[in-house]
DRENDO-1510 file (C-alpha; in Angstrom, 1 decimal, always signed):
<recs>
REC; n; res; u; v; w
REC; 1; VAL; +0.1; +0.0; +0.1 .
REC; 2; SER; +1.0; +3.6; -1.0 .
REC; 3; VAL; -0.4; +6.8; +0.2 .
REC; 4; SER; +0.4; +10.4; -0.4 .
REC; 5; SER; +0.0; +11.0; +3.5 .
REC; 6; PHE; -1.7; +9.7; +6.4 .
REC; 7; LEU; -3.3; +11.5; +9.4 .
REC; 8; SER; -1.6; +9.4; +12.2 .
REC; 9; GLU; -0.6; +5.7; +12.5 .
REC; 10; SER; -4.0; +4.5; +13.4 .
REC; 11; ASN; -5.2; +6.2; +9.9 .
REC; 12; SER; -1.9; +4.5; +7.7 .
REC; 13; GLY; -2.3; +3.2; +4.4 .
REC; 14; ALA; -2.8; -0.3; +5.5 .
REC; 15; MET; -5.6; +0.3; +7.5 .
REC; 16; ALA; -7.9; +1.0; +4.4 .
REC; 17; ASN; -8.0; -2.7; +3.3 .
REC; 18; ASP; -7.3; -4.8; +6.7 .
REC; 19; GLY; -11.1; -5.8; +6.3 .
REC; 20; ILE; -12.3; -4.4; +9.6 .
REC; 21; ASN; -15.4; -2.5; +8.9 .
REC; 22; ASP; -18.0; -3.4; +11.9 .
REC; 23; ASN; -18.3; +0.4; +13.0 .
REC; 24; ASP; -17.0; -0.7; +16.4 .
REC; 25; SER; -13.4; -1.1; +15.6 .
REC; 26; TYR; -13.7; +0.4; +12.3 .
REC; 27; THR; -9.7; +1.3; +10.7 .
REC; 28; ASN; -9.6; +3.3; +7.6 .
REC; 29; TRP; -6.9; +5.5; +6.0 .
REC; 30; LYS; -7.4; +8.9; +6.3 .
REC; 31; SER; -5.0; +11.7; +4.6 .
REC; 32; ALA; -3.3; +14.7; +6.4 .
REC; 33; PRO; -5.2; +17.5; +6.6 .
REC; 34; ASP; -2.9; +19.7; +4.3 .
REC; 35; ASP; -2.6; +17.1; +1.8 .
REC; 36; GLU; -4.7; +19.0; -1.1 .
REC; 37; LEU; -4.2; +15.9; -3.6 .
REC; 38; PRO; -4.7; +12.9; -1.4 .
REC; 39; TRP; -4.3; +9.5; -3.2 .
REC; 40; TRP; -4.3; +5.6; -1.9 .
REC; 41; GLN; -2.8; +2.9; -3.8 .
REC; 42; THR; -2.5; -0.8; -3.4 .
REC; 43; ASP; -1.1; -3.7; -5.7 .
REC; 44; LEU; -3.3; -6.8; -6.0 .
REC; 45; GLY; +0.1; -8.9; -7.1 .
REC; 46; ILE; -1.4; -10.2; -10.2 .
REC; 47; SER; -4.3; -9.2; -12.5 .
REC; 48; TYR; -8.0; -10.2; -11.6 .
REC; 49; ASN; -11.1; -9.4; -13.2 .
REC; 50; ILE; -12.7; -7.2; -10.7 .
REC; 51; SER; -16.7; -7.1; -11.0 .
REC; 52; LYS; -17.5; -5.2; -7.7 .
REC; 53; ILE; -15.6; -2.6; -5.4 .
REC; 54; GLU; -17.1; -1.3; -2.3 .
REC; 55; ILE; -16.1; +1.8; -0.6 .
REC; 56; GLU; -17.4; +2.2; +3.4 .
REC; 57; SER; -16.7; +4.6; +5.7 .
REC; 58; PRO; -17.1; +5.0; +9.4 .
REC; 59; ALA; -20.5; +6.0; +10.7 .
REC; 60; SER; -18.8; +8.9; +12.1 .
REC; 61; ALA; -17.5; +10.1; +8.7 .
REC; 62; GLY; -18.7; +13.5; +7.7 .
REC; 63; ASP; -20.1; +14.4; +4.1 .
REC; 64; GLU; -16.5; +16.0; +3.2 .
REC; 65; GLU; -14.9; +12.4; +3.4 .
REC; 66; LYS; -17.5; +10.6; +1.1 .
REC; 67; GLN; -17.3; +12.9; -1.9 .
REC; 68; ASN; -14.9; +13.8; -4.6 .
REC; 69; PHE; -13.1; +10.7; -5.5 .
REC; 70; ARG; -12.1; +8.7; -8.3 .
REC; 71; VAL; -11.3; +4.8; -8.5 .
REC; 72; LEU; -8.9; +3.8; -11.2 .
REC; 73; GLY; -7.6; +0.3; -12.3 .
REC; 74; ALA; -4.3; -0.4; -14.3 .
REC; 75; ASN; -1.8; -3.1; -14.7 .
REC; 76; GLU; +1.0; -0.6; -14.0 .
REC; 77; LYS; +1.6; +1.0; -10.7 .
REC; 78; ASP; +2.1; +4.4; -12.7 .
REC; 79; PHE; -0.8; +4.1; -14.9 .
REC; 80; SER; +1.5; +4.2; -17.8 .
REC; 81; ASP; -0.2; +1.2; -19.8 .
REC; 82; SER; -3.0; +1.5; -22.0 .
REC; 83; SER; -5.2; -0.5; -19.9 .
REC; 84; CYS; -5.9; +2.2; -17.5 .
REC; 85; TYR; -10.1; +2.1; -16.2 .
REC; 86; TYR; -11.6; +4.8; -14.9 .
REC; 87; VAL; -14.1; +2.7; -12.8 .
REC; 88; CYS; -16.0; +5.8; -11.1 .
REC; 89; HIS; -16.1; +9.3; -10.1 .
REC; 90; LEU; -18.2; +10.4; -7.3 .
REC; 91; PHE; -19.5; +14.1; -6.3 .
REC; 92; LEU; -21.9; +14.6; -3.4 .
</recs>
């Protein structure tokens, strides 16, 4: 996992995909407040056919934490290959 920044160790990039999402011990990645272009990236290791992506946030998250994001997929870490896919773009 690579990230542009993180708020604290309890909000590091690895927390975004640790599988804990029960809203009691919820873990998540959160960028630093001064990060104007935050990003989070993970490498699945091999190519997969992905049919569904679920994005969750803690019940306590404000609207500003649930907007203005894109999900991209590619075969190369730097998205330089011609198979960069634009999965979604959400503005609330």
